[in-house]
C-alpha positions in Angstrom: -100.0 -224.3 107.6 -96.4 -224.8 106.5 -94.9 -226.4 103.4 -95.2 -226.3 99.6 -98.0 -228.4 97.9 -98.3 -229.1 94.2 -101.9 -230.1 93.2 -102.6 -231.9 89.9 -105.9 -232.5 88.2 -105.9 -234.1 84.8 -108.8 -233.6 82.4 -109.5 -234.9 78.9 -107.7 -232.1 77.1 -106.0 -230.1 79.8 -104.1 -230.5 83.0 -104.8 -228.1 85.9 -102.2 -227.5 88.5 -102.1 -225.4 91.6 -99.0 -224.4 93.7 -99.5 -223.5 97.3 -97.0 -222.1 99.8 -97.9 -222.1 103.5 -101.5 -222.5 102.6 -101.6 -219.6 100.1 -102.1 -220.4 96.4 -99.3 -218.8 94.6 -100.7 -219.6 91.2 -103.1 -221.8 89.3 -102.6 -222.9 85.7 -104.7 -224.8 83.2 -102.2 -226.3 80.8 -104.1 -227.0 77.6 -103.0 -229.9 75.4 -104.0 -229.0 71.8 -105.8 -231.4 69.4 -102.6 -231.9 67.4 -100.7 -233.0 70.5 -103.5 -235.3 71.7 -103.7 -236.8 68.3 -100.2 -238.2 68.6 -101.3 -240.7 71.3 -103.4 -243.8 70.8 -105.0 -243.5 74.2 -105.2 -241.1 77.1 -103.0 -243.3 79.2 -100.1 -242.9 76.8 -100.1 -239.1 77.6 -98.5 -239.4 81.0 -94.9 -238.4 80.2 -96.1 -235.6 77.9 -98.3 -234.1 80.6 -95.6 -234.6 83.3 -93.1 -232.7 81.2 -95.6 -229.9 80.5 -96.0 -229.5 84.3 -92.3 -229.6 85.2 -91.5 -227.2 82.3 -94.2 -224.8 83.5 -92.8 -224.9 87.1 -89.4 -224.2 85.8 -90.7 -221.2 83.9 -92.3 -219.9 87.1 -88.9 -220.3 88.9 -90.1 -223.2 91.2 -87.3 -225.5 92.1 -88.4 -229.1 92.3 -86.6 -229.8 95.6 -88.8 -227.1 97.2 -92.0 -229.2 96.8 -92.9 -231.0 100.0 -95.9 -233.0 98.9 -97.8 -233.7 95.7 -101.6 -234.2 95.7 -103.3 -235.7 92.8 -106.9 -236.1 91.7 -108.0 -239.7 92.4 -108.6 -242.0 89.5 -111.0 -244.9 88.8 -109.8 -247.6 91.2 -111.3 -250.4 93.2 -113.9 -248.9 95.5 -112.2 -247.7 98.7 -113.2 -245.5 101.6 -112.8 -241.8 101.5 -109.6 -240.2 102.7 -106.0 -239.8 101.6 -104.0 -242.6 100.0 -100.3 -242.7 99.2 -99.7 -243.6 95.5 -98.2 -247.1 95.5 -97.5 -249.7 92.9 -100.8 -251.5 93.3 -102.6 -248.3 92.7 -100.5 -247.5 89.6 -101.1 -251.0 88.2 -104.8 -250.6 88.6 -104.9 -247.1 86.9 -102.7 -248.2 84.0 -104.8 -251.4 83.4 -108.0 -249.4 83.7 -109.6 -252.3 85.5 -112.3 -250.0 86.9 -112.6 -247.7 83.9 -110.4 -245.5 81.8 -110.5 -241.8 82.2 -108.1 -238.9 82.1 -108.2 -238.6 85.9 -106.3 -241.9 86.0 -103.2 -240.0 84.9 -103.1 -237.7 87.9 -101.6 -240.1 90.4 -99.2 -241.6 87.8 -97.8 -238.1 87.0 -97.7 -237.1 90.6 -95.6 -240.1 91.5 -93.2 -239.5 88.6 -92.7 -235.9 89.7 -92.2 -237.0 93.3 -89.3 -239.2 92.0 -87.8 -236.2 90.3 -88.2 -234.1 93.4 -86.4 -236.7 95.5 -83.6 -237.0 93.0 -83.1 -233.2 93.1 -83.2 -233.3 96.9 -80.6 -236.1 97.1 -78.3 -234.0 94.9 -78.6 -231.1 97.4 -78.4 -233.4 100.4 -81.9 -232.6 101.6 -83.0 -235.4 103.8 -86.8 -235.0 103.7 -88.7 -237.2 101.2 -91.5 -236.0 98.9 -94.5 -238.3 98.5 -97.4 -238.4 96.1 -101.0 -238.9 97.3 -104.6 -238.9 96.1 -107.6 -237.8 98.1 -111.2 -238.8 98.1 -111.2 -240.7 94.7 -114.5 -240.6 92.8 -115.3 -244.3 93.3 -115.0 -243.9 97.1 -117.6 -246.3 98.6 -119.1 -246.0 102.0 -122.7 -246.8 101.0 -125.0 -248.4 103.6 -126.0 -251.9 102.5 -129.7 -251.1 101.8 -128.6 -248.2 99.5 -126.1 -250.4 97.6 -128.6 -253.2 96.9 -130.3 -252.9 93.5 -133.4 -254.6 92.1 -131.3 -257.3 90.5 -128.5 -259.0 92.4 -126.1 -258.9 89.4 -126.5 -255.1 89.3 -125.8 -253.5 92.7 -125.8 -249.7 92.8 -122.3 -248.3 92.7 -120.7 -244.9 93.5 -119.0 -242.5 91.2 -119.4 -239.0 92.4 -117.5 -235.7 93.0 -116.1 -237.0 96.3 -113.2 -234.6 96.5 -115.1 -231.3 96.2 -118.2 -232.6 98.0 -116.2 -233.7 101.1 -114.3 -230.4 101.2 -117.5 -228.4 101.1 -118.9 -230.5 104.0 -115.8 -229.7 106.0 -116.2 -226.0 105.1 -119.8 -225.9 106.2 -119.0 -227.8 109.5 -116.2 -225.4 110.3 -118.6 -222.4 109.7 -120.9 -223.7 112.5 -118.1 -224.7 114.9 -118.2 -228.4 114.2 -116.4 -231.1 112.2 -117.6 -233.2 109.3 -118.3 -236.0 111.8 -120.8 -233.9 113.7 -123.1 -233.0 110.8 -125.5 -234.7 108.3 -125.3 -232.9 104.9 -126.6 -233.5 101.4 -124.3 -232.1 98.7 -125.4 -231.5 95.2 -122.5 -231.0 92.8 -123.9 -229.2 89.8 -121.7 -229.5 86.8 -121.2 -231.1 83.4 -121.8 -234.3 85.4 -124.1 -233.9 88.4 -123.9 -236.0 91.6 -125.8 -235.8 94.9 -124.3 -237.4 98.0 -125.4 -237.9 101.6 -122.7 -237.3 104.3 -123.3 -238.6 107.8 -120.7 -238.8 110.6 -117.8 -238.2 108.1 -119.0 -241.0 105.8 -120.7 -240.8 102.4 -123.5 -243.3 103.0 -125.4 -242.8 99.7 -124.9 -241.3 96.3 -125.3 -241.9 92.6 -123.0 -243.2 89.8 -122.7 -239.9 87.9 -120.6 -241.5 85.2 -122.7 -244.7 84.8 -126.2 -243.6 83.9 -127.6 -243.1 87.4 -128.9 -240.0 89.0 -130.1 -236.6 87.8 -129.7 -235.4 84.2 -126.9 -232.9 83.6 -125.6 -230.7 80.8 -123.9 -233.6 79.1 -125.4 -236.7 80.8 -128.8 -238.3 80.5 -129.0 -239.5 84.1 -131.4 -242.3 84.9 -133.5 -243.2 81.8 -136.5 -245.6 81.3 -135.1 -249.1 80.9 -137.3 -250.7 78.2 -136.9 -247.9 75.5 -133.1 -248.1 76.2 -133.1 -251.8 75.7 -135.0 -251.5 72.4 -132.4 -249.0 71.2 -129.5 -251.3 72.3 -130.9 -254.2 70.3 -132.1 -252.2 67.2 -128.9 -253.0 65.4 -128.3 -249.3 64.6 -125.9 -248.5 67.4 -122.7 -249.9 68.8 -122.0 -250.2 72.5 -119.8 -247.2 72.4 -122.5 -245.1 70.7 -125.1 -246.0 73.3 -122.7 -245.2 76.2 -121.8 -241.9 74.6 -125.4 -241.0 74.2 -125.9 -241.5 77.9 -122.7 -239.9 79.1 -121.2 -237.2 76.9 -124.1 -236.6 74.5 -127.0 -236.7 76.8 -128.7 -233.9 78.7 -128.4 -230.4 77.3 -126.1 -231.7 74.5 -128.9 -234.0 73.3 -131.5 -231.2 73.3 -129.4 -228.1 72.3 -126.0 -229.3 71.1 -124.1 -227.6 73.9 -122.9 -228.6 77.4 -122.5 -225.0 78.4 -125.3 -224.4 80.9 -124.7 -220.6 80.7 -125.9 -220.8 77.0 -129.1 -222.6 78.1 -129.8 -220.0 80.8 -129.2 -217.2 78.2 -131.6 -218.8 75.8 -134.3 -219.1 78.4 -133.8 -215.4 79.4 -134.3 -214.5 75.8 -137.7 -216.3 75.6 -136.7 -219.8 74.5 -139.5 -221.9 76.1 -137.8 -225.2 75.5 -134.6 -224.0 77.3 -136.7 -222.7 80.2 -138.4 -226.1 80.5 -135.1 -227.9 80.4 -133.7 -225.7 83.3 -136.8 -226.5 85.3 -136.5 -230.2 84.5 -132.8 -230.2 85.5 -133.6 -228.5 88.8 -136.5 -230.9 89.4 -134.3 -234.0 88.8 -131.6 -232.7 91.2 -134.3 -231.8 93.8 -135.9 -235.2 93.6 -132.5 -236.8 94.3 -131.9 -234.5 97.2 -135.3 -235.3 98.7 -134.8 -239.0 98.0 -131.5 -239.1 99.9 -133.1 -237.3 102.9 -135.2 -240.4 103.7 -132.0 -242.4 104.3 -131.6 -240.4 107.6 -135.4 -240.0 108.2 -135.3 -236.4 107.1 -132.8 -235.3 109.8 -130.5 -233.2 107.6 -128.5 -230.3 109.0 -127.8 -228.6 105.6 -128.1 -228.9 101.9 -125.1 -227.7 100.0 -125.2 -226.6 96.3 -121.7 -226.5 94.7 -120.1 -227.0 91.3 -120.0 -224.6 88.3 -123.7 -224.4 87.8 -124.2 -223.2 91.4 -123.0 -219.8 90.1 -126.4 -219.6 88.4 -128.8 -217.6 90.6 -131.8 -218.9 88.8 -130.9 -222.5 89.2 -130.0 -222.1 92.9 -133.3 -220.3 93.4 -135.4 -223.0 91.8 -133.7 -225.9 93.6 -133.7 -224.0 96.9 -137.5 -223.4 96.7 -138.1 -227.1 96.2 -135.9 -228.5 99.0 -135.8 -225.7 101.6 -138.4 -227.6 103.6 -135.9 -230.3 104.2 -133.0 -228.2 105.5 -131.3 -224.8 105.1 -129.6 -224.4 101.7 -126.0 -223.2 101.6 -124.3 -222.3 98.3 -120.5 -222.8 97.7 -120.2 -222.4 93.9 -117.3 -223.7 91.8 -115.3 -226.9 91.4 -112.7 -226.1 94.1 -110.8 -229.3 93.4 -107.2 -227.8 93.5 -108.0 -226.1 96.8 -109.5 -229.3 98.1 -106.4 -231.3 97.2 -104.2 -228.7 98.9 -106.3 -228.8 102.0 -105.8 -232.6 102.1 -102.1 -232.1 101.5 -101.7 -229.7 104.4 -103.7 -232.1 106.5 -101.1 -234.8 105.8 -98.2 -232.4 106.5 -99.6 -231.3 109.8 -100.6 -234.8 110.9 -104.3 -233.9 111.0 -105.2 -236.4 108.3 -104.0 -240.0 108.4 -102.7 -241.7 105.3 -104.3 -244.9 104.1 -102.8 -247.8 102.1 -104.5 -248.7 98.8 -105.0 -252.5 98.7 -107.0 -253.9 95.8 -107.5 -257.1 97.6 -109.4 -255.4 100.5 -112.7 -254.5 98.9 -115.2 -252.2 100.7 
């Protein structure tokens, strides 16, 4: 692998970047944006230039010349559902991200910042008469939609099931597993459970993600800070009680659900520590979390009549041996369980970047008028 890749992943209060040279990660940095800085902006989308400058300033401090960057890979934002893959950042994508037509989240900033830095890289290259052009791309955005029709259909026609999952890391882990058995992602059928602050479970068949959950929309397993699927009638009663606003209800489901609702923390390590020290409620919560994930894994297996090559557990919580053990015992009858802990998003972005540079991965064009 040749070339230099800058990977960008924007979160709510920080921006993670990784810099890779010839496939080797030279450094990774989590640039934290303090509360006093964030408070200057009315919305997260107003923070793009501040975060861009924080990145370029840091690169300068590390002695990285902008013109040396060959490609910039950004975390995908919330855009009109598209197929998985690599997309060049274009004006239509930027318009959709700025408008927040499909949702507003800090991840929407990644592509915008990447494109702005690419412009600066090309200006620096032009000054030094370097002919090659640097481009900005996203890979495997979270709303990637390849669901089979019967999985997309919900119980009410006005509420079809939609996808919003950890597409970037999940697809990278499938490629990693496939390579370990001498195959490609198009040759294997794998269920991936990404265990983190938000939890998603996805079914990968022949290189496509044919079924998954909406991890940011109240669908799927519970997680450290999300309620997952909840009983509809009690939720309706709460919505119409007159005591809560729409924002408060949504926040209760996503952000203040799960472990936050029970224990006031979204740090799963704290819950595990509590359980290990005799807290029965914490122990039951861990079992409940593992059961909810296992049920979803088992449910997705019927999409392919139980013919699953492997079940992958990934994400930050996959570092917990107790959680991995409990889930594995429940689902091992379906397929072998492989554990790839961690988020791995910067590495996944870099992998996609080198795939583009080498010509291994084709680049797609984002068109909001061509729905999946």
